[in-house]
Backbone bond lengths (Angstrom), bond angles and torsions (degrees), N, CA, C in turn:
res aa  C-N    CA-C-N  psi(-1)  N-CA   C-N-CA  omega(-1)  CA-C   N-CA-C  phi
1 M - - - 1.426 - - 1.589 108.62 -
2 I 1.288 117.61 25.49 1.452 122.84 177.85 1.491 107.54 -91.45
3 T 1.302 117.79 96.98 1.492 117.97 174.22 1.500 109.23 -78.49
4 R 1.316 115.47 146.99 1.449 121.13 -176.18 1.547 108.04 -104.44
5 A 1.286 114.32 158.19 1.487 121.44 176.47 1.530 109.45 -65.46
6 R 1.283 115.14 144.97 1.461 117.89 175.37 1.437 115.89 -71.17
7 R 1.317 117.05 159.09 1.496 122.90 -179.11 1.554 106.25 -100.79
8 A 1.327 113.92 61.64 1.472 117.80 -175.62 1.541 111.70 -70.73
9 A 1.307 119.51 -37.05 1.461 122.06 -175.54 1.486 113.16 -62.18
10 P 1.361 118.81 -53.81 1.524 118.98 175.73 1.498 113.22 -57.83
11 A 1.308 117.33 -45.10 1.457 123.06 -177.49 1.564 109.29 -63.01
12 S 1.326 118.12 -40.42 1.427 122.65 -179.09 1.536 108.54 -69.25
13 L 1.247 116.25 -40.17 1.540 120.56 -178.89 1.540 106.29 -63.75
14 V 1.283 119.98 -50.79 1.449 120.78 178.94 1.507 113.64 -58.59
15 A 1.319 115.92 -44.74 1.456 121.13 177.75 1.536 111.76 -58.63
16 L 1.342 115.30 -44.22 1.476 119.46 -178.61 1.575 111.79 -65.20
17 V 1.341 114.99 -40.28 1.484 116.98 176.19 1.473 113.97 -64.02
18 I 1.394 115.24 -42.94 1.442 117.24 176.81 1.496 112.79 -65.73
19 L 1.340 117.30 -39.04 1.451 120.19 174.00 1.498 115.02 -58.47
20 A 1.331 114.13 -45.66 1.483 118.81 176.89 1.527 113.12 -60.00
21 V 1.351 118.45 -42.65 1.455 120.92 -179.14 1.535 108.70 -66.92
22 C 1.348 119.30 -40.00 1.413 121.30 177.97 1.517 112.55 -63.78
23 V 1.324 117.90 -41.09 1.462 119.54 178.22 1.483 111.99 -64.79
24 V 1.374 115.98 -41.98 1.462 118.54 -179.75 1.562 110.32 -62.63
25 V 1.281 116.12 -42.73 1.487 120.48 -179.16 1.471 111.56 -68.93
26 A 1.317 118.43 -38.78 1.442 121.22 179.00 1.568 110.92 -67.46
27 V 1.288 116.79 -39.55 1.447 117.59 177.96 1.508 111.26 -67.55
28 A 1.323 118.01 -40.32 1.459 119.66 176.99 1.533 111.64 -63.63
29 V 1.330 119.40 -39.78 1.488 122.72 179.87 1.555 106.00 -66.83
30 L 1.272 119.03 -45.36 1.466 117.86 179.17 1.502 112.91 -61.73
31 Q 1.280 118.33 -37.14 1.485 122.91 174.20 1.480 111.21 -60.62
32 Q 1.353 116.77 -43.61 1.421 123.35 178.65 1.529 112.94 -63.98
33 L 1.323 115.30 -43.83 1.459 120.95 -177.97 1.550 112.14 -72.98
34 S 1.307 117.80 -25.51 1.471 122.27 178.11 1.552 112.65 -83.37
35 G 1.328 118.43 -6.45 1.419 122.30 -178.06 1.498 116.29 92.27
36 H 1.304 120.19 2.49 1.434 122.14 179.12 1.517 106.98 -90.81
37 Q 1.404 111.52 165.24 1.437 118.09 176.82 1.558 109.21 -75.59
38 P 1.336 120.00 118.71 1.434 118.74 178.84 1.489 113.33 -71.94
39 F 1.357 116.28 149.03 1.500 117.64 179.04 1.476 112.28 -75.96
40 I 1.352 117.93 -9.99 1.459 120.94 171.31 1.552 106.60 -106.66
41 P 1.291 117.20 110.46 1.459 118.38 -178.43 1.529 112.28 -78.69
42 F 1.353 114.24 94.80 1.400 121.06 -172.16 1.554 109.56 -62.10
43 G 1.265 118.85 -38.48 1.515 124.89 -178.19 1.579 109.15 -62.12
44 R 1.303 115.31 -46.99 1.502 119.72 -179.48 1.516 107.66 -68.00
45 L 1.334 119.00 -39.11 1.454 120.09 -179.98 1.543 110.75 -63.09
46 A 1.354 116.58 -44.37 1.440 122.08 179.12 1.528 112.08 -61.05
47 G 1.389 116.44 -40.53 1.416 119.94 177.09 1.547 114.17 -66.38
48 Y 1.320 111.50 -40.10 1.497 117.51 177.66 1.588 108.47 -62.77
49 G 1.335 115.10 -42.81 1.462 117.35 -175.58 1.619 109.26 -66.62
50 R 1.278 115.78 -33.77 1.505 118.61 -178.39 1.597 108.40 -67.87
51 R 1.343 115.93 -34.50 1.488 116.06 -177.78 1.522 113.42 -79.91
52 L 1.300 119.24 -17.45 1.453 122.29 178.86 1.554 112.11 -70.50
53 R 1.316 112.60 142.77 1.409 123.76 173.03 1.562 112.89 -114.35
54 L 1.217 123.10 160.27 1.442 123.25 -176.81 1.501 111.15 -72.46
55 S 1.319 118.51 -19.31 1.494 122.43 175.07 1.509 113.85 -88.48
56 D 1.363 118.63 -3.44 1.453 116.86 -179.55 1.525 112.38 -73.34
57 T 1.297 115.26 150.60 1.436 125.12 -175.81 1.559 112.78 -57.06
58 P 1.303 121.82 -44.27 1.539 121.26 178.34 1.529 109.81 -62.94
59 V 1.262 118.89 -38.55 1.478 120.58 -179.92 1.477 110.61 -66.98
60 I 1.337 120.25 -43.52 1.465 123.56 179.40 1.509 111.96 -66.19
61 V 1.365 115.06 -42.04 1.456 119.07 179.14 1.544 110.93 -65.68
62 A 1.326 118.83 -45.19 1.495 124.27 179.54 1.588 107.36 -61.34
63 G 1.330 115.97 -41.70 1.465 116.04 178.21 1.504 114.59 -65.52
64 A 1.336 115.47 -41.49 1.437 120.98 178.43 1.530 112.78 -64.63
65 V 1.341 115.33 -40.07 1.459 117.40 178.26 1.579 111.35 -67.69
66 A 1.341 116.37 -40.09 1.407 121.06 177.38 1.572 109.77 -63.72
67 A 1.306 116.78 -43.04 1.522 116.70 179.95 1.462 111.08 -65.77
68 A 1.410 118.72 -38.32 1.488 122.36 -177.96 1.520 106.80 -66.38
69 L 1.329 119.30 -44.48 1.466 120.00 -178.40 1.555 108.86 -66.46
70 G 1.294 120.18 -36.05 1.419 123.24 176.83 1.509 111.80 -62.80
71 L 1.308 117.79 -45.08 1.471 123.76 179.12 1.553 109.26 -64.05
72 I 1.346 118.46 -43.10 1.454 120.38 178.30 1.506 108.46 -59.64
73 L 1.315 118.02 -51.49 1.522 121.71 -176.65 1.535 108.37 -61.84
74 L 1.342 118.60 -39.75 1.475 119.23 177.40 1.543 111.92 -64.51
75 A 1.287 114.86 -38.30 1.489 116.50 177.77 1.501 111.76 -68.30
76 C 1.379 117.39 -37.20 1.420 119.06 174.97 1.595 113.27 -61.59
77 A 1.284 114.32 -33.44 1.447 118.88 179.64 1.514 112.56 -78.33
78 L 1.288 118.06 -29.49 1.486 119.28 -173.89 1.561 112.57 -95.99
79 I 1.307 120.07 -22.94 1.483 121.28 -178.28 1.552 104.63 -76.00
80 P 1.299 117.86 126.31 1.515 120.42 -176.30 1.583 107.52 -68.53
81 G 1.298 110.17 145.38 1.426 122.35 -179.84 1.535 110.12 -90.31
82 K 1.358 115.95 -177.92 1.426 118.18 174.79 1.514 112.21 -66.99
83 P 1.293 121.75 141.28 1.448 118.94 -179.05 1.529 111.01 -73.72
84 T 1.247 118.36 133.77 1.473 125.93 180.00 1.473 111.35 -84.11
85 V 1.310 117.32 -26.54 1.459 123.76 -176.47 1.571 107.46 -128.35
86 L 1.307 114.43 126.46 1.505 120.91 178.93 1.548 106.13 -95.81
87 P 1.345 118.37 130.64 1.427 119.39 179.93 1.511 114.46 -68.24
88 L 1.266 118.19 142.86 1.473 121.62 173.66 1.505 108.71 -93.13
89 G 1.355 115.34 -175.56 1.495 119.37 -174.08 1.466 113.10 -51.09
90 E 1.314 114.62 148.58 1.470 119.34 -174.00 1.507 110.13 -100.80
91 G 1.327 117.43 150.61 1.434 120.64 173.82 1.541 109.01 -125.08
92 D 1.263 119.38 124.77 1.495 126.62 -178.15 1.522 108.48 58.50
93 G 1.363 118.32 36.30 1.464 119.94 177.30 1.559 113.76 77.38
94 V 1.264 116.70 5.68 1.522 120.32 -178.15 1.479 109.09 -115.90
95 T 1.279 120.00 131.88 1.450 121.61 175.96 1.527 109.36 -72.75
96 L 1.266 116.30 128.07 1.476 121.04 -175.20 1.485 113.49 -98.68
97 A 1.331 117.53 -29.87 1.464 119.85 177.68 1.516 111.24 -153.89
98 G 1.320 115.58 176.58 1.476 119.62 179.55 1.517 109.30 -150.71
99 V 1.247 112.49 165.90 1.514 122.06 -179.90 1.515 106.73 -126.80
100 S 1.336 117.20 136.01 1.437 119.01 176.70 1.517 110.65 -71.34
101 R 1.316 115.65 151.36 1.470 118.83 179.45 1.542 111.33 -63.33
102 A 1.367 115.62 -38.62 1.483 116.02 176.78 1.504 112.77 -66.13
103 G 1.320 115.72 -38.08 1.500 117.64 -178.80 1.571 111.23 -69.10
104 L 1.313 116.21 -35.19 1.470 120.19 176.50 1.558 109.50 -69.58
105 A 1.322 117.20 -38.75 1.455 116.60 175.72 1.503 113.76 -65.61
106 R 1.382 116.97 -36.76 1.530 118.50 176.54 1.507 110.03 -63.88
107 A 1.338 115.75 -40.32 1.478 118.67 -174.43 1.552 110.13 -66.88
108 L 1.387 113.07 -40.17 1.453 117.65 -180.00 1.559 109.73 -70.67
109 R 1.307 117.07 -42.50 1.453 118.73 173.68 1.482 117.62 -56.80
110 A 1.383 114.99 -37.68 1.467 119.49 176.03 1.508 111.56 -69.41
111 A 1.336 116.77 -37.82 1.483 119.69 176.64 1.546 111.88 -62.57
112 A 1.290 114.54 -39.31 1.504 118.12 -178.11 1.500 107.76 -73.29
113 A 1.322 120.27 -44.74 1.373 123.08 -175.53 1.594 113.36 -65.23
114 D 1.293 114.86 -25.50 1.485 119.56 177.53 1.522 113.63 -72.47
115 L 1.324 117.61 -12.94 1.429 119.04 178.70 1.521 114.77 -73.14
116 D 1.362 114.65 147.98 1.469 118.41 179.05 1.506 110.29 -68.00
117 G 1.334 116.55 131.11 1.459 120.43 176.91 1.474 115.91 92.11
118 I 1.336 118.07 -12.92 1.507 119.64 176.75 1.508 106.50 -85.41
119 T 1.312 119.42 123.86 1.466 124.78 -178.18 1.495 112.20 -98.08
120 A 1.330 119.07 -27.54 1.440 122.41 179.22 1.575 110.62 -154.47
121 A 1.306 115.91 152.54 1.454 118.26 -176.27 1.574 108.11 -143.67
122 K 1.303 117.55 138.69 1.449 121.92 167.93 1.485 108.30 -130.90
123 V 1.277 114.71 130.84 1.449 121.72 -176.31 1.513 112.33 -125.25
124 R 1.312 117.49 132.28 1.482 121.93 -179.43 1.501 108.15 -120.51
125 V 1.306 118.40 124.82 1.424 122.22 177.12 1.506 112.09 -107.35
126 R 1.313 117.36 124.92 1.466 121.65 174.56 1.422 105.40 -113.80
127 H 1.342 117.13 -175.92 1.483 123.18 -172.91 1.491 113.07 -61.68
128 H 1.356 118.20 -39.77 1.492 118.38 -179.20 1.504 112.34 -128.83
129 S 1.372 118.24 14.01 1.414 119.15 -177.88 1.512 109.36 -149.35
130 V 1.394 112.31 153.53 1.472 121.06 176.77 1.501 106.17 -125.18
131 S 1.341 119.05 130.95 1.440 123.49 173.18 1.479 108.86 -116.83
132 A 1.366 114.46 127.65 1.445 119.75 175.93 1.480 113.34 -119.76
133 R 1.345 118.55 130.51 1.456 122.63 -178.90 1.526 102.26 -119.56
134 L 1.301 112.73 120.19 1.490 121.12 -173.63 1.524 109.57 -120.86
135 W 1.318 118.90 152.68 1.472 124.73 176.38 1.485 105.57 -126.11
136 T 1.336 113.34 140.42 1.509 121.46 -179.17 1.448 109.46 -141.01
137 E 1.372 115.94 155.58 1.440 119.94 177.44 1.540 110.36 -106.48
138 D 1.326 114.74 5.97 1.417 122.43 179.22 1.607 108.05 -72.25
139 N 1.299 114.66 151.24 1.429 119.85 174.18 1.537 114.99 -77.23
140 D 1.334 112.38 -26.06 1.472 118.77 -175.52 1.563 105.99 -100.04
141 I 1.337 112.47 87.02 1.459 118.12 -179.60 1.505 112.82 -65.71
142 E 1.302 116.40 -37.74 1.512 120.26 -178.46 1.524 109.96 -63.08
143 A 1.362 118.06 -39.39 1.461 117.75 177.85 1.473 110.18 -65.82
144 A 1.332 118.77 -39.98 1.479 119.68 178.31 1.465 112.34 -64.39
145 R 1.318 116.66 -38.98 1.500 120.50 178.09 1.483 109.56 -61.24
146 T 1.303 116.37 -47.77 1.524 121.80 179.79 1.562 112.69 -60.72
147 A 1.305 114.94 -45.81 1.429 116.67 176.40 1.530 113.53 -64.43
148 A 1.336 118.41 -37.52 1.420 122.86 179.73 1.522 111.44 -69.68
149 R 1.328 117.83 -39.76 1.476 123.36 176.33 1.548 108.52 -60.47
150 E 1.320 116.82 -47.42 1.493 119.24 -177.21 1.553 109.76 -65.28
151 A 1.308 118.59 -39.07 1.403 119.57 -179.89 1.552 113.89 -69.63
152 L 1.348 115.00 -40.66 1.459 120.19 176.56 1.517 109.92 -68.23
153 E 1.280 120.04 -39.26 1.487 121.64 177.94 1.507 110.44 -63.71
154 R 1.354 116.61 -43.24 1.440 121.91 179.08 1.601 108.66 -60.08
155 R 1.297 117.58 -44.51 1.481 120.53 179.31 1.479 110.06 -66.05
156 L 1.324 122.15 -39.08 1.382 123.11 178.51 1.521 111.87 -66.39
157 T 1.370 116.30 -39.69 1.480 119.49 176.17 1.455 109.51 -64.11
158 Q 1.347 122.21 -38.68 1.431 122.36 178.10 1.538 113.52 -67.07
159 T 1.342 114.07 -30.27 1.476 117.45 177.91 1.569 113.15 -71.19
160 D 1.304 115.65 -27.39 1.441 123.06 176.56 1.524 114.78 54.53
161 L 1.305 113.48 61.01 1.458 117.84 177.37 1.553 110.79 -67.36
162 A 1.321 116.46 146.54 1.444 118.02 -178.86 1.529 112.28 -62.62
163 R 1.327 117.03 -36.03 1.439 121.51 170.21 1.437 111.96 -119.74
164 P 1.372 119.54 114.62 1.458 120.86 -173.89 1.496 112.66 -58.44
165 A 1.298 115.53 142.50 1.463 123.44 -177.97 1.537 109.56 -94.53
166 R 1.315 117.86 141.47 1.463 121.67 174.60 1.543 106.21 -74.97
167 L 1.239 113.54 138.99 1.524 120.65 -178.26 1.554 107.79 -111.12
168 R 1.347 110.34 130.74 1.520 117.65 171.35 1.483 108.44 -126.99
169 V 1.316 117.29 125.77 1.391 125.10 -177.26 1.509 111.79 -117.93
170 K 1.319 117.60 126.80 1.481 122.20 177.00 1.568 106.22 -123.25
171 V 1.268 114.27 133.68 1.481 122.16 -179.92 1.476 109.56 -122.27
172 R 1.359 115.57 131.93 1.458 122.06 178.50 1.463 107.87 -118.29
173 G 1.346 116.08 141.61 1.428 125.01 174.11 1.514 110.67 -74.94
174 A 1.290 118.78 160.43 1.451 122.53 179.29 1.540 111.14 -63.45
175 K 1.318 119.32 -29.48 1.437 121.45 -177.70 1.472 114.17 -104.13
176 G 1.372 118.49 28.09 1.394 122.71 170.41 1.529 113.19 89.97
177 R 1.325 117.81 4.17 1.475 120.59 176.38 1.508 106.93 -73.67
178 N 1.364 116.31 133.30 1.437 120.98 -176.12 1.548 111.06 -110.91
179 A 1.339 112.06 152.74 1.438 120.06 166.84 1.460 109.75 -146.34
180 A 1.260 120.16 137.79 1.462 120.29 -179.19 1.518 113.07 -104.98
């Protein structure tokens, strides 16, 4: 049940290149049909294409560039992305449900923000780890860190991820005092 991020960037890039080529060709054809001189000289292009051989350098370079771009796009499509849904506890070896990374981050941020003395919280959820950065106005940063770690561990335990995430909590004081 781990859904992967979409490959929108490579697909959009290919679509934009194809669209640009189509627009250029359509404009040139319309210029030709209306009796104007097209900015793409079709006659010279056809003559150039007749003179080319498969062993010519421009043909080999164009083929190599096209093959390289194809391999790059294929790699972008096949390499798995970040999971958008983390699986929850399993029953009989089958994942029954999942939680989105953003939803888990919101739940953990809310759990940290509800603590006394915590003024701000940022939570980042990765595939196997959770990082929480908290700010407090308390003088006892270590006590705030311990309370935050317990609250976040309790929330992670309630969430019941199929693979437990490592938790890292950092607390900063209001005046720049740090504790890791």
